[in-house]
Biopython code that builds the backbone (N, CA, C, O; Angstrom):
import numpy as np
from Bio.PDB.StructureBuilder import StructureBuilder

atoms = [
    (1, "MET", "N", (16.453, 26.594, -19.444)),
    (1, "MET", "CA", (16.374, 25.151, -19.595)),
    (1, "MET", "C", (15.076, 24.810, -20.324)),
    (1, "MET", "O", (13.995, 25.176, -19.863)),
    (2, "ASN", "N", (15.169, 24.126, -21.436)),
    (2, "ASN", "CA", (14.000, 23.679, -22.190)),
    (2, "ASN", "C", (13.663, 22.252, -21.798)),
    (2, "ASN", "O", (14.473, 21.340, -21.966)),
    (3, "LEU", "N", (12.460, 22.069, -21.274)),
    (3, "LEU", "CA", (12.000, 20.723, -20.964)),
    (3, "LEU", "C", (11.225, 20.203, -22.153)),
    (3, "LEU", "O", (10.407, 20.913, -22.737)),
    (4, "GLN", "N", (11.487, 18.965, -22.504)),
    (4, "GLN", "CA", (10.762, 18.347, -23.601)),
    (4, "GLN", "C", (9.810, 17.307, -23.025)),
    (4, "GLN", "O", (10.125, 16.615, -22.057)),
    (5, "TYR", "N", (8.648, 17.218, -23.643)),
    (5, "TYR", "CA", (7.621, 16.296, -23.186)),
    (5, "TYR", "C", (7.222, 15.352, -24.308)),
    (5, "TYR", "O", (7.337, 15.664, -25.494)),
    (6, "ASN", "N", (6.754, 14.200, -23.891)),
    (6, "ASN", "CA", (6.155, 13.242, -24.810)),
    (6, "ASN", "C", (4.683, 13.119, -24.471)),
    (6, "ASN", "O", (4.298, 13.233, -23.308)),
    (7, "THR", "N", (3.869, 12.890, -25.468)),
    (7, "THR", "CA", (2.454, 12.634, -25.267)),
    (7, "THR", "C", (2.242, 11.126, -25.319)),
    (7, "THR", "O", (2.629, 10.463, -26.281)),
    (8, "VAL", "N", (1.625, 10.602, -24.274)),
    (8, "VAL", "CA", (1.390, 9.167, -24.136)),
    (8, "VAL", "C", (-0.104, 8.959, -23.887)),
    (8, "VAL", "O", (-0.733, 9.738, -23.171)),
    (9, "ILE", "N", (-0.664, 7.915, -24.476)),
    (9, "ILE", "CA", (-2.078, 7.608, -24.279)),
    (9, "ILE", "C", (-2.185, 6.427, -23.312)),
    (9, "ILE", "O", (-1.627, 5.355, -23.548)),
    (10, "VAL", "N", (-2.918, 6.652, -22.215)),
    (10, "VAL", "CA", (-3.098, 5.628, -21.189)),
    (10, "VAL", "C", (-4.587, 5.347, -21.050)),
    (10, "VAL", "O", (-5.359, 6.223, -20.658)),
    (11, "ASN", "N", (-4.981, 4.131, -21.371)),
    (11, "ASN", "CA", (-6.391, 3.724, -21.296)),
    (11, "ASN", "C", (-7.290, 4.732, -22.010)),
    (11, "ASN", "O", (-8.378, 5.054, -21.535)),
    (12, "GLY", "N", (-6.823, 5.222, -23.151)),
    (12, "GLY", "CA", (-7.608, 6.135, -23.969)),
    (12, "GLY", "C", (-7.506, 7.601, -23.591)),
    (12, "GLY", "O", (-8.067, 8.447, -24.287)),
    (13, "GLU", "N", (-6.799, 7.933, -22.501)),
    (13, "GLU", "CA", (-6.629, 9.316, -22.075)),
    (13, "GLU", "C", (-5.225, 9.807, -22.416)),
    (13, "GLU", "O", (-4.258, 9.049, -22.341)),
    (14, "VAL", "N", (-5.122, 11.079, -22.789)),
    (14, "VAL", "CA", (-3.847, 11.668, -23.185)),
    (14, "VAL", "C", (-3.145, 12.249, -21.966)),
    (14, "VAL", "O", (-3.742, 12.990, -21.185)),
    (15, "PHE", "N", (-1.865, 11.904, -21.812)),
    (15, "PHE", "CA", (-1.027, 12.432, -20.739)),
    (15, "PHE", "C", (0.283, 12.914, -21.338)),
    (15, "PHE", "O", (0.729, 12.407, -22.367)),
    (16, "ASN", "N", (0.894, 13.890, -20.693)),
    (16, "ASN", "CA", (2.249, 14.314, -21.044)),
    (16, "ASN", "C", (3.202, 13.793, -19.993)),
    (16, "ASN", "O", (2.874, 13.739, -18.808)),
    (17, "CYS", "N", (4.386, 13.410, -20.441)),
    (17, "CYS", "CA", (5.421, 12.977, -19.510)),
    (17, "CYS", "C", (6.746, 13.568, -19.972)),
    (17, "CYS", "O", (6.895, 13.981, -21.122)),
    (18, "TYR", "N", (7.690, 13.597, -19.064)),
    (18, "TYR", "CA", (9.007, 14.117, -19.403)),
    (18, "TYR", "C", (9.682, 13.231, -20.443)),
    (18, "TYR", "O", (9.514, 12.012, -20.446)),
    (19, "ASP", "N", (10.436, 13.857, -21.311)),
    (19, "ASP", "CA", (11.272, 13.131, -22.255)),
    (19, "ASP", "C", (12.245, 12.273, -21.455)),
    (19, "ASP", "O", (12.778, 12.734, -20.445)),
    (20, "GLN", "N", (12.482, 11.072, -21.871)),
    (20, "GLN", "CA", (13.392, 10.128, -21.223)),
    (20, "GLN", "C", (12.845, 9.569, -19.906)),
    (20, "GLN", "O", (13.617, 9.114, -19.061)),
    (21, "MET", "N", (11.528, 9.598, -19.727)),
    (21, "MET", "CA", (10.911, 9.042, -18.518)),
    (21, "MET", "C", (10.668, 7.551, -18.721)),
    (21, "MET", "O", (10.184, 7.127, -19.770)),
    (22, "SER", "N", (11.011, 6.758, -17.703)),
    (22, "SER", "CA", (10.792, 5.316, -17.804)),
    (22, "SER", "C", (9.324, 4.979, -17.569)),
    (22, "SER", "O", (8.583, 5.752, -16.963)),
    (23, "LEU", "N", (8.925, 3.827, -18.054)),
    (23, "LEU", "CA", (7.571, 3.338, -17.832)),
    (23, "LEU", "C", (7.301, 3.232, -16.335)),
    (23, "LEU", "O", (6.229, 3.623, -15.871)),
    (24, "HIS", "N", (8.248, 2.715, -15.584)),
    (24, "HIS", "CA", (8.116, 2.575, -14.131)),
    (24, "HIS", "C", (7.845, 3.928, -13.474)),
    (24, "HIS", "O", (6.891, 4.060, -12.707)),
    (25, "ASP", "N", (8.665, 4.926, -13.762)),
    (25, "ASP", "CA", (8.502, 6.241, -13.144)),
    (25, "ASP", "C", (7.172, 6.886, -13.542)),
    (25, "ASP", "O", (6.534, 7.550, -12.725)),
    (26, "PHE", "N", (6.763, 6.692, -14.777)),
    (26, "PHE", "CA", (5.500, 7.251, -15.249)),
    (26, "PHE", "C", (4.316, 6.620, -14.515)),
    (26, "PHE", "O", (3.394, 7.324, -14.103)),
    (27, "LEU", "N", (4.339, 5.316, -14.353)),
    (27, "LEU", "CA", (3.245, 4.630, -13.653)),
    (27, "LEU", "C", (3.181, 5.053, -12.186)),
    (27, "LEU", "O", (2.094, 5.218, -11.633)),
    (28, "ILE", "N", (4.340, 5.227, -11.558)),
    (28, "ILE", "CA", (4.384, 5.706, -10.172)),
    (28, "ILE", "C", (3.832, 7.131, -10.105)),
    (28, "ILE", "O", (3.069, 7.462, -9.198)),
    (29, "TYR", "N", (4.218, 7.967, -11.061)),
    (29, "TYR", "CA", (3.728, 9.341, -11.134)),
    (29, "TYR", "C", (2.198, 9.380, -11.233)),
    (29, "TYR", "O", (1.558, 10.258, -10.654)),
    (30, "LEU", "N", (1.620, 8.431, -11.966)),
    (30, "LEU", "CA", (0.168, 8.354, -12.103)),
    (30, "LEU", "C", (-0.496, 7.629, -10.922)),
    (30, "LEU", "O", (-1.709, 7.418, -10.913)),
    (31, "LYS", "N", (0.311, 7.258, -9.940)),
    (31, "LYS", "CA", (-0.148, 6.640, -8.684)),
    (31, "LYS", "C", (-0.708, 5.222, -8.851)),
    (31, "LYS", "O", (-1.604, 4.810, -8.115)),
    (32, "PHE", "N", (-0.175, 4.491, -9.816)),
    (32, "PHE", "CA", (-0.525, 3.073, -9.942)),
    (32, "PHE", "C", (0.307, 2.272, -8.959)),
    (32, "PHE", "O", (1.474, 2.589, -8.728)),
    (33, "ASP", "N", (-0.281, 1.242, -8.382)),
    (33, "ASP", "CA", (0.468, 0.281, -7.565)),
    (33, "ASP", "C", (1.020, -0.753, -8.536)),
    (33, "ASP", "O", (0.289, -1.632, -8.993)),
    (34, "ILE", "N", (2.301, -0.652, -8.849)),
    (34, "ILE", "CA", (2.869, -1.489, -9.907)),
    (34, "ILE", "C", (2.860, -2.974, -9.561)),
    (34, "ILE", "O", (3.085, -3.813, -10.433)),
    (35, "ARG", "N", (2.603, -3.307, -8.302)),
    (35, "ARG", "CA", (2.546, -4.719, -7.908)),
    (35, "ARG", "C", (1.219, -5.367, -8.285)),
    (35, "ARG", "O", (1.097, -6.592, -8.284)),
    (36, "THR", "N", (0.214, -4.533, -8.611)),
    (36, "THR", "CA", (-1.122, -5.086, -8.848)),
    (36, "THR", "C", (-1.684, -4.700, -10.210)),
    (36, "THR", "O", (-2.900, -4.609, -10.378)),
    (37, "ILE", "N", (-0.801, -4.472, -11.187)),
    (37, "ILE", "CA", (-1.275, -4.100, -12.521)),
    (37, "ILE", "C", (-0.638, -4.984, -13.592)),
    (37, "ILE", "O", (0.413, -5.595, -13.398)),
    (38, "VAL", "N", (-1.319, -5.019, -14.710)),
    (38, "VAL", "CA", (-0.779, -5.618, -15.929)),
    (38, "VAL", "C", (-0.731, -4.488, -16.949)),
    (38, "VAL", "O", (-1.690, -3.729, -17.088)),
    (39, "VAL", "N", (0.396, -4.379, -17.668)),
    (39, "VAL", "CA", (0.574, -3.270, -18.603)),
    (39, "VAL", "C", (0.794, -3.800, -20.017)),
    (39, "VAL", "O", (1.642, -4.658, -20.263)),
    (40, "GLU", "N", (0.003, -3.260, -20.926)),
    (40, "GLU", "CA", (0.207, -3.497, -22.351)),
    (40, "GLU", "C", (0.825, -2.220, -22.916)),
    (40, "GLU", "O", (0.233, -1.144, -22.835)),
    (41, "TYR", "N", (2.007, -2.349, -23.482)),
    (41, "TYR", "CA", (2.758, -1.216, -24.026)),
    (41, "TYR", "C", (2.862, -1.407, -25.533)),
    (41, "TYR", "O", (3.518, -2.331, -26.014)),
    (42, "ASN", "N", (2.203, -0.518, -26.266)),
    (42, "ASN", "CA", (2.185, -0.630, -27.731)),
    (42, "ASN", "C", (1.825, -2.048, -28.184)),
    (42, "ASN", "O", (2.488, -2.634, -29.040)),
    (43, "ARG", "N", (0.758, -2.579, -27.587)),
    (43, "ARG", "CA", (0.154, -3.871, -27.941)),
    (43, "ARG", "C", (0.976, -5.090, -27.511)),
    (43, "ARG", "O", (0.788, -6.187, -28.038)),
    (44, "GLU", "N", (1.884, -4.896, -26.554)),
    (44, "GLU", "CA", (2.677, -6.005, -26.040)),
    (44, "GLU", "C", (2.630, -5.991, -24.518)),
    (44, "GLU", "O", (2.863, -4.954, -23.898)),
    (45, "ILE", "N", (2.325, -7.150, -23.906)),
    (45, "ILE", "CA", (2.303, -7.256, -22.451)),
    (45, "ILE", "C", (3.737, -7.168, -21.940)),
    (45, "ILE", "O", (4.631, -7.853, -22.438)),
    (46, "ILE", "N", (3.940, -6.316, -20.941)),
    (46, "ILE", "CA", (5.281, -6.057, -20.414)),
    (46, "ILE", "C", (5.408, -6.637, -19.008)),
    (46, "ILE", "O", (4.525, -6.461, -18.169)),
    (47, "SER", "N", (6.507, -7.321, -18.767)),
    (47, "SER", "CA", (6.803, -7.858, -17.445)),
    (47, "SER", "C", (7.209, -6.729, -16.502)),
    (47, "SER", "O", (7.863, -5.769, -16.908)),
    (48, "LEU", "N", (6.814, -6.859, -15.251)),
    (48, "LEU", "CA", (7.188, -5.890, -14.224)),
    (48, "LEU", "C", (8.698, -5.670, -14.191)),
    (48, "LEU", "O", (9.154, -4.556, -13.933)),
    (49, "MET", "N", (9.467, -6.707, -14.446)),
    (49, "MET", "CA", (10.929, -6.606, -14.417)),
    (49, "MET", "C", (11.462, -5.660, -15.491)),
    (49, "MET", "O", (12.588, -5.177, -15.374)),
    (50, "ASN", "N", (10.676, -5.384, -16.537)),
    (50, "ASN", "CA", (11.139, -4.531, -17.631)),
    (50, "ASN", "C", (10.639, -3.088, -17.548)),
    (50, "ASN", "O", (10.991, -2.272, -18.400)),
    (51, "PHE", "N", (9.827, -2.755, -16.541)),
    (51, "PHE", "CA", (9.261, -1.411, -16.442)),
    (51, "PHE", "C", (10.332, -0.319, -16.415)),
    (51, "PHE", "O", (10.153, 0.736, -17.024)),
    (52, "ARG", "N", (11.428, -0.559, -15.725)),
    (52, "ARG", "CA", (12.481, 0.466, -15.601)),
    (52, "ARG", "C", (13.304, 0.615, -16.882)),
    (52, "ARG", "O", (13.907, 1.665, -17.108)),
    (53, "GLN", "N", (13.335, -0.406, -17.710)),
    (53, "GLN", "CA", (14.152, -0.380, -18.923)),
    (53, "GLN", "C", (13.468, 0.310, -20.095)),
    (53, "GLN", "O", (14.134, 0.729, -21.042)),
    (54, "ILE", "N", (12.163, 0.431, -20.041)),
    (54, "ILE", "CA", (11.416, 1.018, -21.160)),
    (54, "ILE", "C", (11.330, 2.524, -20.972)),
    (54, "ILE", "O", (10.811, 3.001, -19.964)),
    (55, "ILE", "N", (11.835, 3.265, -21.938)),
    (55, "ILE", "CA", (11.756, 4.722, -21.957)),
    (55, "ILE", "C", (10.612, 5.102, -22.893)),
    (55, "ILE", "O", (10.574, 4.684, -24.050)),
    (56, "LEU", "N", (9.683, 5.899, -22.371)),
    (56, "LEU", "CA", (8.501, 6.270, -23.146)),
    (56, "LEU", "C", (8.849, 7.213, -24.288)),
    (56, "LEU", "O", (9.713, 8.081, -24.163)),
    (57, "ASN", "N", (8.164, 7.023, -25.390)),
    (57, "ASN", "CA", (8.330, 7.844, -26.585)),
    (57, "ASN", "C", (7.017, 8.538, -26.915)),
    (57, "ASN", "O", (5.945, 8.100, -26.496)),
    (58, "ASN", "N", (7.114, 9.611, -27.660)),
    (58, "ASN", "CA", (5.932, 10.335, -28.088)),
    (58, "ASN", "C", (5.012, 9.399, -28.874)),
    (58, "ASN", "O", (5.455, 8.715, -29.797)),
    (59, "GLY", "N", (3.732, 9.373, -28.504)),
    (59, "GLY", "CA", (2.751, 8.561, -29.214)),
    (59, "GLY", "C", (2.583, 7.149, -28.696)),
    (59, "GLY", "O", (1.765, 6.396, -29.224)),
    (60, "ASP", "N", (3.347, 6.765, -27.661)),
    (60, "ASP", "CA", (3.179, 5.422, -27.098)),
    (60, "ASP", "C", (1.774, 5.253, -26.543)),
    (60, "ASP", "O", (1.141, 6.208, -26.091)),
    (61, "LYS", "N", (1.298, 3.998, -26.590)),
    (61, "LYS", "CA", (-0.031, 3.682, -26.077)),
    (61, "LYS", "C", (0.094, 2.626, -24.990)),
    (61, "LYS", "O", (0.740, 1.593, -25.168)),
    (62, "LEU", "N", (-0.544, 2.913, -23.857)),
    (62, "LEU", "CA", (-0.543, 2.000, -22.733)),
    (62, "LEU", "C", (-1.964, 1.612, -22.374)),
    (62, "LEU", "O", (-2.874, 2.440, -22.406)),
    (63, "GLU", "N", (-2.142, 0.361, -22.037)),
    (63, "GLU", "CA", (-3.383, -0.103, -21.436)),
    (63, "GLU", "C", (-2.955, -0.671, -20.088)),
    (63, "GLU", "O", (-2.098, -1.551, -20.015)),
    (64, "VAL", "N", (-3.558, -0.161, -19.034)),
    (64, "VAL", "CA", (-3.203, -0.594, -17.673)),
    (64, "VAL", "C", (-4.442, -1.209, -17.033)),
    (64, "VAL", "O", (-5.492, -0.573, -16.944)),
    (65, "VAL", "N", (-4.301, -2.448, -16.590)),
    (65, "VAL", "CA", (-5.397, -3.159, -15.940)),
    (65, "VAL", "C", (-4.983, -3.449, -14.506)),
    (65, "VAL", "O", (-3.913, -4.002, -14.251)),
    (66, "THR", "N", (-5.850, -3.066, -13.575)),
    (66, "THR", "CA", (-5.578, -3.313, -12.161)),
    (66, "THR", "C", (-6.183, -4.641, -11.750)),
    (66, "THR", "O", (-7.353, -4.911, -12.020)),
    (67, "ILE", "N", (-5.380, -5.466, -11.098)),
    (67, "ILE", "CA", (-5.818, -6.772, -10.622)),
    (67, "ILE", "C", (-6.459, -6.593, -9.253)),
    (67, "ILE", "O", (-5.856, -6.014, -8.349)),
    (68, "VAL", "N", (-7.674, -7.087, -9.104)),
    (68, "VAL", "CA", (-8.404, -6.961, -7.853)),
    (68, "VAL", "C", (-8.753, -8.366, -7.357)),
    (68, "VAL", "O", (-9.330, -9.169, -8.090)),
    (69, "GLY", "N", (-8.400, -8.646, -6.125)),
    (69, "GLY", "CA", (-8.734, -9.929, -5.536)),
    (69, "GLY", "C", (-10.083, -9.861, -4.853)),
    (69, "GLY", "O", (-10.578, -8.782, -4.524)),
    (70, "GLY", "N", (-10.647, -10.980, -4.653)),
    (70, "GLY", "CA", (-11.941, -11.017, -3.965)),
    (70, "GLY", "C", (-12.463, -12.435, -3.914)),
    (70, "GLY", "O", (-11.837, -13.374, -4.403)),
    (71, "GLY", "N", (-13.600, -12.557, -3.322)),
    (71, "GLY", "CA", (-14.123, -13.906, -3.201)),
    (71, "GLY", "C", (-15.596, -13.966, -3.215)),
    (71, "GLY", "O", (-16.170, -15.050, -3.119)),
]
sb = StructureBuilder()
sb.init_structure("model")
sb.init_model(0)
sb.init_chain("A")
sb.init_seg("    ")
for serial, (resi, resn, name, xyz) in enumerate(atoms, 1):
    if name == "N":
        sb.init_residue(resn, " ", resi, " ")
    sb.init_atom(name, np.array(xyz, "f"), 0.0, 1.0, " ", f" {name:<3s}", serial, name[0])
structure = sb.get_structure()
């Protein structure tokens, strides 16, 4: 069985992910709490509702910002 990988850049760091991996599954794999982040995917802000529909491709760029509450 040949596994294929894509190279994805997240906040300037290079990661490999499985071919056909969704944005949602990738973020969970990286241990992000998807309820408290904002994601820019290839220079476009993505709604949480669309995380499962986006399949990562080789060379995609993600910027992930974690929302922190406080007072």
